[in-house]
GUTI-160671 format. One record per residue (C-alpha): residue in three letters; residue number from 0; x negated, y, z negated. Coordinates in steps of 0.02 Angstrom, whole numbers, always signed. Layout:
! GUTI-160671
  type  seq       u       v       w
   ALA  NUM       X       Y       Z
...
END
This chain:
! GUTI-160671
  type  seq       u       v       w
   MET    0    -700    -815    +260
   LYS    1    -578    -680    +311
   LYS    2    -425    -729    +409
   GLU    3    -442    -685    +592
   VAL    4    -328    -535    +617
   ASP    5    -314    -422    +768
   HIS    6    -429    -272    +743
   TRP    7    -305    -150    +819
   LYS    8    -162    -216    +712
   ARG    9    -267    -190    +556
   GLN   10    -319     -16    +613
   ASP   11    -140     +37    +650
   PHE   12     -79     -36    +484
   LEU   13    -213     +58    +387
   TRP   14    -180    +220    +481
   ILE   15      +6    +211    +437
   VAL   16     -26    +166    +254
   GLN   17    -157    +301    +231
   SER   18     -51    +435    +315
   THR   19     +97    +387    +205
   TYR   20      -6    +400     +47
   LEU   21     -72    +571     +99
   ALA   22    +101    +637    +140
   ASN   23    +171    +563     -21
   GLY   24     +33    +647    -122
   ILE   25     +71    +816     -43
   ASN   26    +257    +792     -72
   THR   27    +231    +740    -253
   THR   28    +140    +903    -292
   THR   29    +301    +997    -252
   LEU   30    +400    +906    -387
   GLU   31    +432    +963    -564
   ASN   32    +281    +969    -681
   ASP   33    +338    +823    -790
   ILE   34    +351    +711    -637
   ILE   35    +180    +768    -575
   GLU   36    +104    +728    -745
   LYS   37    +180    +553    -743
   ARG   38    +107    +520    -570
   ARG   39     -59    +611    -586
   HIS   40    -155    +446    -588
   GLU   41     -78    +403    -418
   LEU   42    -143    +565    -343
   SER   43    -318    +558    -417
   GLY   44    -466    +514    -307
   LEU   45    -491    +350    -399
   GLY   46    -306    +308    -391
   VAL   47    -299    +335    -203
   LYS   48    -463    +242    -177
   ASN   49    -395     +92    -272
   GLU   50    -236     +93    -169
   MET   51    -334    +103      -6
   CYS   52    -444     -43     -61
   ASP   53    -286    -145     -87
   ALA   54    -224     -91     +85
   VAL   55    -387    -150    +166
   LYS   56    -368    -318     +82
   ALA   57    -186    -329    +136
   SER   58    -233    -287    +315
   TYR   59    -323    -454    +329
   LEU   60    -166    -548    +276
   ILE   61     -42    -479    +403
   PRO   62     +50    -626    +481
   ASP   63     +43    -649    +668
   GLU   64    +232    -627    +683
   LEU   65    +227    -450    +612
   ASP   66    +163    -300    +706
   ALA   67     +70    -160    +615
   VAL   68    +225     -52    +593
   GLU   69    +328    -194    +516
   ALA   70    +184    -244    +403
   ALA   71    +154     -64    +347
   ASP   72    +338     -40    +312
   GLU   73    +345    -196    +203
   TYR   74    +183    -151    +115
   ILE   75    +227     +31     +81
   SER   76    +403     -13     +26
   TRP   77    +330    -132    -101
   LYS   78    +170     -46    -155
   LEU   79    +218    +136    -155
   PHE   80    +406    +148    -178
   ALA   81    +473     -11    -258
   GLN   82    +340     -18    -394
   ARG   83    +369    +165    -439
   GLU   84    +557    +139    -452
   ASN   85    +527     -11    -564
   ASN   86    +397     +81    -668
   HIS   87    +259     -35    -605
   GLU   88    +339    -190    -681
   SER   89    +261    -352    -624
   SER   90    +434    -414    -576
   THR   91    +425    -313    -416
   THR   92    +417    -438    -275
   SER   93    +279    -416    -148
   PRO   94    +302    -459     +36
   ASN   95    +285    -648     +55
   TRP   96    +122    -624    +153
   ILE   97     +36    -534      +9
   THR   98     -40    -667    -102
   PRO   99     -67    -642    -289
   GLY  100    -231    -552    -310
   PHE  101    -242    -543    -120
   LYS  102    -314    -719    -118
   GLY  103    -369    -772     +54
   TRP  104    -427    -604    +115
   LYS  105    -612    -647     +95
END
């Protein structure tokens, strides 16, 4: 059973995350070709779909004490920026409210 989370909080969180991914994709296309080639998988339809599926799962796990903006900031900082800087190493620490494999979201 999915955790009971405020519908509007989830919606705002997802809106922020999706908008950030779109803007990041546009920005990435302006970078040098070698950088674009390294990140092409992130910009592909399947890559973005997979990231949005993870965001939907994460939206069910937002703690009561965080608002949508705080949760989106933590999530995007981890998922989009920190993992890229660490070359997607598993050592990147997720926010403490994101469970391994997003357990608990169903």
